[in-house]
Every structure is written in structure tokens, then in C-alpha cells.
C-alpha positions as CSV (number, residue, x, y, z in Angstrom):
1,M,32.0,-32.0,6.3
2,R,34.0,-32.0,3.1
3,K,34.1,-34.9,0.7
4,K,37.3,-34.9,-1.6
5,T,36.4,-34.8,-5.1
6,E,37.9,-33.5,-8.4
7,S,34.8,-31.1,-8.9
8,I,31.6,-30.3,-7.3
9,P,29.5,-33.4,-7.3
10,V,26.3,-33.1,-9.3
11,H,23.3,-35.3,-8.2
12,S,21.0,-36.5,-10.8
13,L,17.5,-38.3,-10.5
14,P,17.4,-42.0,-10.0
15,D,17.3,-43.8,-13.4
16,E,13.7,-45.1,-12.6
17,Y,12.6,-41.6,-12.8
18,N,13.2,-41.2,-16.4
19,A,10.1,-38.9,-16.6
20,G,12.2,-36.3,-15.0
21,I,9.9,-35.7,-12.0
22,V,9.9,-36.8,-8.3
23,I,7.5,-35.9,-6.0
24,G,6.9,-37.3,-2.3
25,R,6.5,-36.8,1.4
26,M,9.4,-37.7,3.6
27,S,10.0,-38.1,7.4
28,A,13.4,-38.1,8.8
29,K,14.0,-41.8,8.4
30,D,13.3,-41.4,4.6
31,I,15.9,-38.7,4.1
32,P,19.4,-40.0,2.4
33,V,21.4,-38.5,5.0
34,E,24.9,-39.9,4.2
35,E,24.4,-38.9,0.5
36,A,22.9,-35.3,1.0
37,S,25.2,-34.4,3.8
38,Y,28.2,-33.8,1.4
39,S,28.0,-30.8,-0.5
40,H,26.7,-31.0,-4.2
41,R,24.7,-29.5,-6.8
42,H,21.6,-30.9,-8.6
43,D,20.8,-31.2,-12.5
44,F,17.2,-30.7,-11.5
45,H,15.1,-27.9,-9.6
46,F,14.4,-28.7,-6.2
47,F,11.3,-27.5,-4.2
48,L,10.9,-28.3,-0.3
49,I,7.7,-27.7,1.7
50,Q,8.3,-28.0,5.3
51,E,5.0,-29.3,6.9
52,K,6.4,-30.2,10.3
53,G,9.5,-29.8,12.4
54,T,12.8,-28.3,11.3
55,T,15.5,-29.0,8.6
56,T,18.8,-27.3,8.4
57,F,20.8,-26.8,5.1
58,E,23.8,-25.1,4.4
59,I,23.6,-23.4,0.9
60,D,26.5,-21.5,-0.6
61,F,28.2,-21.1,3.1
62,Q,25.1,-19.9,4.6
63,K,23.2,-21.9,7.3
64,C,19.6,-22.1,6.5
65,N,16.9,-23.3,8.9
66,I,13.6,-24.5,7.4
67,K,10.7,-24.2,9.8
68,K,7.2,-25.3,9.7
69,S,4.9,-23.8,7.0
70,T,8.0,-22.8,5.1
71,V,9.1,-23.3,1.3
72,L,12.3,-23.4,-0.1
73,Y,13.5,-23.5,-3.9
74,I,17.2,-24.5,-4.6
75,H,18.3,-23.7,-8.0
76,P,20.6,-26.2,-9.8
77,N,23.6,-23.9,-9.5
78,Q,23.4,-23.5,-5.8
79,V,26.0,-25.7,-3.8
80,H,24.3,-27.1,-0.5
81,R,24.3,-30.0,1.9
82,F,21.7,-31.3,4.4
83,L,22.8,-30.7,8.0
84,Q,20.1,-32.0,10.2
85,T,16.4,-32.5,10.9
86,K,14.2,-32.4,14.0
87,D,10.9,-34.2,14.1
88,V,10.2,-33.5,10.4
89,T,7.9,-34.0,7.6
90,I,8.8,-32.4,4.4
91,C,7.5,-32.7,0.8
92,G,9.8,-32.5,-2.0
93,L,9.6,-31.9,-5.8
94,L,12.6,-32.7,-7.9
95,I,12.1,-31.8,-11.6
96,R,14.3,-31.2,-14.5
97,N,14.1,-28.1,-16.8
98,E,12.4,-29.8,-19.8
99,N,9.5,-30.4,-17.5
100,I,9.0,-26.9,-16.2
101,N,6.7,-24.4,-18.0
102,P,8.9,-21.9,-19.7
103,E,7.2,-19.1,-18.1
104,Y,7.8,-20.5,-14.6
105,L,11.4,-21.6,-15.6
106,S,12.1,-17.9,-16.5
107,L,10.7,-16.7,-13.2
108,L,12.8,-19.1,-11.3
109,E,16.0,-17.7,-12.8
110,E,14.8,-14.4,-11.6
111,I,14.2,-15.3,-8.1
112,A,17.2,-17.4,-7.6
113,P,18.9,-17.5,-5.2
114,A,15.7,-17.8,-3.2
115,K,15.4,-17.4,0.7
116,P,13.1,-19.7,2.8
117,L,9.6,-18.3,2.6
118,L,7.2,-18.4,5.5
119,L,3.6,-18.9,4.3
120,K,0.2,-18.1,5.8
121,Q,-1.7,-20.9,6.9
122,E,-4.5,-20.5,3.9
123,T,-1.7,-21.0,1.5
124,V,-0.1,-23.9,3.2
125,S,-3.3,-25.8,2.9
126,V,-3.7,-25.1,-0.7
127,I,-0.2,-26.1,-1.5
128,S,-0.5,-29.1,0.7
129,E,-3.5,-30.2,-1.3
130,A,-1.6,-29.4,-4.4
131,V,1.2,-31.9,-3.1
132,S,-1.1,-34.6,-2.4
133,L,-2.7,-34.4,-5.8
134,C,0.8,-34.6,-7.4
135,I,1.8,-37.7,-5.1
136,K,-1.5,-39.3,-6.1
137,L,-0.9,-38.9,-9.9
138,S,2.6,-40.1,-9.5
139,E,1.4,-43.5,-8.3
140,R,-1.1,-43.8,-11.3
141,K,1.4,-45.1,-13.8
142,H,-1.3,-47.0,-15.7
143,E,-2.8,-43.8,-16.9
144,K,-2.5,-43.3,-20.7
145,L,-1.7,-39.7,-20.2
146,Y,0.5,-40.3,-17.0
147,H,3.5,-38.2,-18.0
148,S,1.0,-35.3,-18.9
149,L,-1.0,-35.6,-15.7
150,L,2.1,-35.6,-13.5
151,N,3.6,-32.9,-15.4
152,G,0.7,-30.6,-15.3
153,S,0.0,-31.1,-11.7
154,C,3.5,-30.5,-10.8
155,N,3.6,-27.3,-12.6
156,S,0.5,-26.1,-10.8
157,L,2.5,-26.7,-7.6
158,I,5.6,-24.8,-9.1
159,G,3.2,-21.9,-10.0
160,L,1.7,-21.8,-6.6
161,I,5.3,-21.6,-4.9
162,V,6.8,-19.1,-7.4
163,S,3.6,-16.9,-7.0
164,Q,4.3,-16.7,-3.3
165,Y,7.8,-15.7,-4.0
166,L,6.6,-12.9,-6.4
167,I,4.2,-11.6,-3.7
168,Q,7.2,-10.6,-1.8
169,S,8.7,-9.0,-4.7
170,K,7.7,-5.8,-6.6
171,P,5.6,-6.3,-9.8
172,I,7.5,-5.8,-13.0
173,D,5.1,-3.0,-13.9
174,K,5.8,-1.1,-10.7
175,L,9.7,-1.3,-11.3
176,S,11.5,2.0,-12.0
177,R,13.8,2.2,-15.0
178,F,16.8,1.8,-12.8
179,E,15.3,-1.5,-11.3
180,I,14.5,-2.8,-14.7
181,V,18.0,-2.1,-15.9
182,T,19.4,-3.7,-12.9
183,K,17.4,-6.8,-13.1
184,A,18.4,-7.3,-16.7
185,F,22.2,-7.0,-15.7
186,K,22.0,-9.4,-13.0
187,E,20.2,-12.0,-15.4
188,L,23.0,-11.4,-17.7
189,L,25.8,-11.7,-15.0
190,E,24.4,-15.2,-14.0
191,R,24.5,-16.5,-17.4
192,N,27.9,-14.8,-18.6
193,F,30.1,-14.4,-15.6
194,T,32.8,-17.0,-16.8
195,T,33.3,-15.0,-20.2
196,T,32.3,-11.5,-19.6
197,K,34.2,-9.5,-17.1
198,R,34.0,-5.9,-18.2
199,P,31.2,-3.5,-17.2
200,A,31.3,-2.1,-21.0
201,E,30.5,-5.7,-22.2
202,Y,27.4,-5.8,-20.0
203,A,26.4,-2.1,-21.1
204,Q,26.8,-3.2,-24.8
205,K,24.5,-6.2,-24.4
206,L,22.0,-3.8,-22.8
207,N,22.4,-1.3,-25.5
208,I,23.1,1.5,-22.9
209,S,26.3,3.4,-21.7
210,V,28.6,2.4,-18.9
211,P,28.0,5.3,-16.9
212,Y,24.1,4.7,-17.2
213,L,24.6,1.2,-16.3
214,N,26.7,1.9,-13.0
215,E,24.1,4.7,-12.2
216,C,21.0,2.3,-12.3
217,V,23.1,-0.5,-10.4
218,K,24.6,1.6,-7.7
219,N,21.3,3.5,-7.1
220,V,19.1,0.1,-6.6
221,T,22.0,-1.9,-4.9
222,G,24.5,0.5,-3.4
223,I,27.3,-1.1,-5.0
224,S,28.9,-0.8,-8.7
225,V,28.8,-3.0,-11.6
226,S,32.3,-4.0,-11.3
227,H,31.7,-4.9,-7.8
228,H,28.8,-7.3,-8.5
229,I,30.9,-9.0,-11.3
230,Q,33.7,-9.5,-8.9
231,Q,31.5,-11.0,-6.3
232,R,29.8,-13.4,-8.7
233,I,33.2,-14.7,-9.8
234,I,34.3,-14.9,-6.2
235,L,31.5,-16.9,-5.2
236,E,32.0,-19.6,-7.7
237,A,35.7,-19.6,-6.9
238,K,34.8,-20.2,-3.3
239,R,32.5,-22.9,-4.2
240,L,35.4,-24.7,-6.1
241,L,38.0,-24.1,-3.6
242,Y,35.9,-25.6,-0.7
243,H,33.9,-28.3,-2.4
244,S,36.6,-29.4,-5.0
245,D,40.3,-30.6,-5.1
246,K,41.1,-28.4,-8.3
247,S,44.2,-26.4,-8.2
248,V,43.8,-22.7,-7.9
249,K,45.2,-22.3,-11.5
250,E,42.6,-24.9,-12.7
251,I,39.8,-22.9,-11.0
252,A,41.2,-19.6,-12.7
253,T,41.0,-21.3,-16.0
254,E,37.5,-22.5,-15.4
255,L,36.3,-19.1,-14.4
256,G,37.6,-17.5,-17.6
257,Y,41.2,-16.2,-16.3
258,D,44.3,-17.4,-18.6
259,D,46.2,-14.9,-16.4
260,Y,46.5,-17.1,-13.3
261,P,48.6,-14.1,-11.1
262,Y,45.8,-11.7,-11.9
263,F,43.0,-14.1,-10.9
264,S,45.1,-14.6,-7.6
265,R,45.3,-10.9,-6.8
266,L,41.9,-10.5,-7.5
267,F,40.9,-13.2,-4.9
268,T,43.1,-12.0,-2.4
269,K,41.9,-8.3,-3.0
270,V,38.0,-9.3,-2.6
271,V,38.1,-12.0,0.0
272,G,41.0,-10.5,2.2
273,M,43.3,-13.7,1.9
274,T,44.9,-15.8,-0.9
275,A,42.9,-18.6,-2.5
276,L,45.0,-21.2,-0.7
277,A,44.5,-19.6,2.7
278,F,40.8,-19.6,2.1
279,R,41.0,-23.5,1.1
280,D,43.1,-24.2,4.3
281,K,40.9,-22.2,6.6
282,N,37.7,-23.9,5.5
283,H,38.9,-27.6,5.4
284,D,37.8,-29.5,8.3
């Protein structure tokens, strides 16, 4: 389902949540299906804990089934839409940047894009209890330290979720030099892909040579630095082609290409079809 728009819609928290935090449990009847079924981004971080049933999302062109005892983190950059639910109870935490512990915020940037994570029952119980505490505190608006209490409890919940993602990844002190360089490159790429296109520019930012950067990245991922750069740019181009009505030329400019024909050739080379053909193929 595609809703015509000048650009990718960005959903914000409702005005009544001026503290920048929303926490709650929902069943299928509580989910704003019509609004959530159109592709969009958020200007907040979204954590979902599936307590019962199945929820299906589409996230950056990939269908994602969230089953019982699973958590999912959706970064503000990710374009997604709700598809369906079946007999669900879910917990959701919506929280803006300024309310997240800086250490956790940095870790969230590292794990994004995050896949659904199936939890052990013991961990599910702890997280469920943390959610219940957050919900109870969110209802105690008369407390003098209301925002601090809510903020602290929700950050504890985020810490629990992030720690589960980190368990699945290798500890930073166990990373090889190649893995450390690759991790740093990917973080730079996510922040700079619209302005920085050449491997040499990333190597310079990392104070290493281009051959060494390529060696590290290819050793860890199996593909070159240039390929990573192209793939990140093309992902954003696909998002804009599918989810907005901007022209290909406007998209090229937004992604940092003044040379529109070059961008068109790059898209065709990477995707195997022209940008317009991709848009036409993926429209309903």
C-alpha cells in the first residue's frame, strides 16, 4: 500500500506527550491501523515487545514477523509500515533522542538496523516487569519528579533491550583491528552518505590509507568500501522512489548528486533497472 506524498511521511508523538515519552500495552483493537499501514518514519525511537500473538511489519522492503517473546527496535531512519496482527498483546515504547541515556543512544546507532530478537523466558519476565513499572509511573503525573521517574524507568527498559542485542554481538574488547575499523567506517557512512561518496574521504576521516580501509572492510564483510557506499545511497534512493512522489532528479539532488545522469547510471548499474522502472514496478 502506497500513499502519495511529496516526501516520506514522518510521524511525531501526539501533542499531549510533550515529555517525549509514550509507553503502554496494546491489543489489536488499540493499534491505529489506518495511520500505521502507510509507509513512514518516526522522529523518535520505537521499541516493541511482543507478549502474545504475531505482528507483521514491512521495514525497508523486508517483511518482518514479530512473534511472542520477541523484541524489535526501529530506528528513526527506517521506513516501515504495519501490515497485520493476529491475537496480539504488545508493549510499545516511543521515546525521543533527548530522553535517552547518551550511552544507550550511541549503542542504538551501532545496532541499527536491528533484527527482531527472540528472548529467553527469564528475560521476557524481567522486561515485562520493567514495562509494567514504566506504565505505572507514566500514570502518576502528580509526582513532583514525574518526568525524571518516567525517564529513568524507560531508560532502564532500553538498557535491558540493548543489552540483549549486545549479547548477540561480539564484545568490543574482542573485536579484531579489522572489525574495529569496519565498525567505525559503517558509523561514518550512516552519518555522511549524502555528502561523502569516495572511499578516500572515509579513509582520511579514519586516519588510515584507502588500501587498508578496503582490506579491513572486505575482510569482515566480503565486499568493498565502494560497494557499501553505493548500497547505502541506493537504499535511500529506493525509499524515496517508492514512498514519495519526488522526481528522480530531485532525489538525486537530495542524495548529493548534482550530476543527474551520473546518478541515473549508478542506480541502473546497482539495481539492474532504471529508477523510473523501479518506481513503476513497485507501485500498486
